[in-house]
N, C-alpha and C positions, 0 to 999 in steps of 0.2 A: 411821538406822544401828543404833539399839538394837534395833528389831524384826528387822532383818536378822541382827544378831548372836545373838539369841535363837533365831531360826529355824535358824541354823547349828548352834547348840549342841543343839537338839533333834534335828536330823537326825544329828548325830554320836552322840547317845545311842541312837537307833534303830538306827544301824549297829553300834554296840558290842553291843547286846542281841542282834541277829541273828547277830553273829560268835561270840558265846559259845554260842549254842544247840546246834551240832553237835559241839562239842569234847568229846573223852574224855580223862580224865586218864590218864596213863601207868600209874599205880599204883592207880587208882580208876576203871576203865573203865565202870562201870555207871551213872554219874551225870555230868551235865554241869555246868559252872559256872553256867549259867542256872538249873538245877534247884536248886542250892544256894542261890542268891540267892532263888529263889521261895519256898524252904522258910522262909528267914529272914523274908521279907516275910509269909509266911502266919501265922507265929507271932506277929509284931508286930501284925498286923492283927487277929488273933483276940483278943488281949488288949485292943486298943483299940476293938474293935467297929467297925471301918472298912468292913465288907463291905456294909453297907445303903446307903452313900452313892453307889454307882455306879448311873448309869440302865442300863448294859449288863447289870448283874446282875439288874435287874428285868424284862429281856425274857423273852418266853415261851420262846424257844429256849434261852437260858441255864438257865432254871429247869428245863425238862425235861432238859437235859444234866446238871444237878447231880443230879437224881433218879436218872438212869441211871449216873452216876458212883458214887453211893453204893450203887446195886444190884449194880454190878460189884464194889466193894470188899467189900461185905457177903457176896455170894454166894461170892467167892473165899476169904474168911476161913472161912465155914462149910464149904466144900469141903476146905480145907487141914486143918481139925480132923477132919472125918469120915474123910479119907484118911491122917491121922497123918503129915502132911508135916513135914520138919525144920523148925525155927524159922527157920534161915538161909535156906532156900529159900522158905518162906512169906513172909518179909520182902521178898524179892526179887520174888516174884509179886504180892502185895498192893501193893508199891510202885509198880508200873507205872501203875495208874489214879490212885493218890495223886498221883505226880509230874507226870502229865499235867495233873491238875486243879489243883494249886498253880501250875504254870507258866501255865496259862491265866489264872488269877486275876492273876498278876503282869502278864502282857501286857495285860489289861483295865485294871489300875491305871495302867499307864504311859500308855496310850491316853487315858484319862479326864484324868489329871493334866496332860497337854499339849493339853488342850482339843480332843480328837478330832482331832488334826492329820492331814489327809488324806494326808501324806507318810509315815505311819507304816509302811504296808505296803510301799511302794517301798523305803524305806532299811532296813527290817528285812530284806528279801530281798536287798538288796544286800550287807549285812553277812554274812548267812547263806550266800549263794552263794559269796563270796570265801573265807570260812572253810572251807566244805566243799571247794572245789576245792583250796585251799592244802594242807589236811591230807590230802587224797587223793594229792596229789603226794608229800608227805613220806612217807606209809605205803607208796607204791608203789616207792620207790627201791630197796628190797631185794627186790622181785618181779621175777622174770625174765619173767613173761608179761605183756606190755604190754597185752594184751587185757582182763586182769582189771581194769586201771585204769579202763577205760570202763564195766565192768558195774555198778558200784555207785552209780550215779546222777550222775556227773560231767557227762554230756550234758544231763540235766535242768537242772542249775544253770548250765551254760554257756548254755543257752537262756534261763534266767531273767535272767542278766546282759545278754544280748543285747536282751531285751524292755525292760529298764530303760534301757539306754544308747542304744539306736537309737530315733529318733524317727519315722522314715518307715515307715508301715504296710506298704508293699510290701516293703520290706527286712526287716521283721519276719517277714512271711510266708515270704519266701524263706530266712530263717535257720532257721525251723522246719522247712521241707521239706528243707533241706540236712542238718539233723541227724537228721531222720526216715530219710532215705536212708542217712546214716552209720551210724545205729544198726542198720539192716538189714544192711549189708555187714559190720559188726563182729560180727554175731549177738547184739546187745544186745537180746534179745527183749522185756524189760520196757520198755525206752525206746521201742522201736518201737510197742508196744502203747499206751503212754501218749500218745505223739504222735499216733497214729492216733485215740484218743478225743478228744484236743484238737481236732484238724482236723475230725473228723466232727461233733462237738458245735457247733463254731463255724460250720459252714457247712451244717448239716442243714436240711431244709425244714419240719421239724415244730416248730420252736421256738415259733411264735406260737400254734399249737394248744394246746400244753401250758402256756403261760404263765399262763393263768387257772385252772388245775386246783386249785392248793393255795392256798386261802383261809383255812382254819382249821387251825392247826398243832396240833391236838389230838394228845397224845403217842401215844395208842393208835392213832389212824388213821395217823399217820407210820410208827410201828413196823410196823403191818400192811402198809402200802405197801412198807416196806423188805424185808420178808420176801418179798412178791410179786415185787419187782424182783430180789432175790437169785436165787430160783429161775428166773425168767424168763432172766436173764443166763446162769447156769449152762446151762440148756437151749439158749440161743442159741450159746454156745460149743460145746457138745456136738454140736450139729446142724451146725456149721460146720466139723467135722473134715475131710470131703473138700476143702473150699476151702482150709483152712489147710495141708493135706498137699500140695496142688498149688502153693501159694506156697513151701512149704519146699523142694520139689524144685527150683523155680527158683532159689532163693537159693543152694542148694548149688553151683551153677555160677559164681556171681558173688562168693560171700563171700570176703573176704580173711583171715578168721580161720580157721587150719589145723585147729582143734578143732571137728569137725563132729558130735560126739556127739548134741547136742540136735537138730541138724537131722535126723539119722537118725531119732530118736524121732519127730520132728514128721511125718515121712513116712508114719506108720502110721495115718493117718486118724482119730486120736483127739486132740483137743486136750489132754486131761488126761494124755497119756503124758509130757508134760514137767512135770507137776505131780502126781506119783504119790500124793502124801498124800491127795488127794481120794478115792482107791479105798478107803482105810482110814477115812476121816473118818466116813462115815456109820455104819459099824460101831461106832466109838467112841462116837458120839452115842447109838445104840441101846442101848449098855451102860450109859451114865451120863448121861442126858438132862438130869436136874434139877440136880445138884450137881457134875458133872464128875469129874475124876480128880485134882484138886489141882495147885498150882503145880509146874512142871517134872515133869510127870506121867511116871512110869516105866512102861515097857512090860515088866512083869516076866517074862512068858512069851514075849515077842517076838511076840505074836499080830498086833498091827497092823503091825509092821515087816514081818512075813511076807506079809500081804495086799498091802501096798505093793510088795514086790519082786516077788510073783507076777505083777503086772500090768505089770511093765516089758517092753517089746518085746525087750529083750536077755536076758530070763530065761525065755522060753517053753520052752526045752528042759531046763531045770533042775529037779530034784526038790525038794520042800519041805525034805528033810533037807540038801540041799547048801546051799540058801539060808539056813536057820538057822545052818549052820556058818559060813557067810561073814559074816552079820550078827555072829555071836559073835566071830569073828576080828577084825573091824573095831573091835568094842568093846574087845577086848584090846589092840590096837595103840593105841587112844585112852586106855588105862588107865582105862576107865570101864565095866568088864564089868557091874556091878551097877546101873548107871544109865543103861542105854539108853532114851532118852526115846521116848514116844509121838510118832509123826511128825506134825507140824503145820507149815503153811507158808502161813498166811494170818492177818491180824489177827483175823478172825471165828472161823475155825476153832480158833485157839489160845485165844482168850477162852472159847469154849464148852467146849473140851475141858478146860481147866484149871478153870473155875469154874462150868460148866453153863449152861443156856439163858439164865438172868437176866443173866449176865456179857455175853452176845451182844447183848442188847437195844440196848445203846449204839450198836454198829455197824449194826444194821438202821435205827435212827433216823437216824444221820449218813448212811448210804448213800442213803436215800430224799431227804433234804434236798439232798445234793450233786448227785444226778442232776438234780433240779429246777432247781438253780443252772446246770448246764451247758446246760440248754435255754433259758436266758435270753440272748438275742444281746447284751445290754448288759453282761454279766459281763466285767470287765477281763481282759486276757490273762494276767497273772501269777496271778491267782486261778484262772482256767480251767485253767491248766497244773497248778497245785498240787493242785486238786480232782480232776483226772484222775489225778494221782499217788496221791491217797488211795484213790480207787476201786479202782485196781490193787492197792494194799496190803491193802485189805479182802479182796480175793479171793486174792492170791498171794504176800504177803510176811509172814515172821514178825515179831512185834513187835520184840524185841531193840532194835537201835539205831534201828530204823525208828520207833519210838515218839516220836522227837524231832520228827517231823512233825505229830503229832496236836495239840498245843496251838495251833499257828498255823492249822491246818485248823479246829479248833473256833471260834477267833477269827474267821476269814474268813466262817464260816457265820452267826455271830451278827450280825456287822456287816451282812452282805448282807440278812438278813431284817429287821433293824432299819431299814435304808434303804428297804426295800420297804413297810414299815409307814408311814414318813413320805410315801411317794409314793402310797399307797393307804390311805386312812383306813378303807375297808370291810374290809380284811383284818385278821384278828385274829392278828397275829404277836407 
């Protein structure tokens, strides 16, 4: 009975930790309760020198991630100094990698303290999913557009809840297919993409061929592979424009969402018409490749916003003067005329734009490892879905509140390769 009681207490603890992760305070929206707890833990552990006691912290993947976290923080700090970024903005920018890192340390500590309980991932995501869905419902009560409720990830966490609560594998697959179809009908493009990656990776025929490819997780080799994968995926998406356009034209006729703006864009045979920031991103990188443009980079002469707007299929007949005027007016409406930000809309894009190429190495490393994980048939469904979400975020989501997904993604990655090390003594993980 005592063993059962202790297990129940551990499960409840894992649920609470997961529940706290996505919460935003009403008057302090930039930090979550879990991050505050993690900061306190980090300070206590720093003075007690507890960091060297964890086996997970000695793993090759964690040690590489730690180097890349410090590179990200250091590069962002130098960038902010060179670009003379205001202290308040700099703290918020540098705070992103710091908060992700300390939260990861806290998750590892809880996992180690509870004897690496295999239920940690399951119950963490149970709490996280319930919390995310609950607060999404609360936040949507004053929103007249019901379709916006589904846009910000609710369907992902409904799927995770289903994967946790349903035991039958066929029913799990049926659930994923139903949510995938629902995402398409609701025009929740991000969710459709994520579920497609999940299903494709789970059933693709190339898994076993790639399974033995990563043996030595040398940080330079993994980052190099991440760079190649990044550009390969961009090229694949770019070349898939005609197919994507054909699909969009079909969805127009069956979508139940009355707002068809994105679908109209998607019919123009360019995948990136729905993520216009990519048109200006490479110009940004060319201008500041090493140190970037600083936290919350400001587009002082609206150069990059203009490049972005020029490439919109809705702006083909407008002059640059009109587009600049419209950007300026939008800034006035937002009362943010002098702070129109450089357009960024992906984890990797934002990190490199703000802090330079060294800040982006973290994402190239994580991208390569996550792709390898998806190619493993033995990866559990919850991890597969969340890793699919992270790959989407690396390409198409701004950091902002989405950064709350990063600590658990790093945790899942460390655990995965640690387990592979135990299964294969020849691999140097």
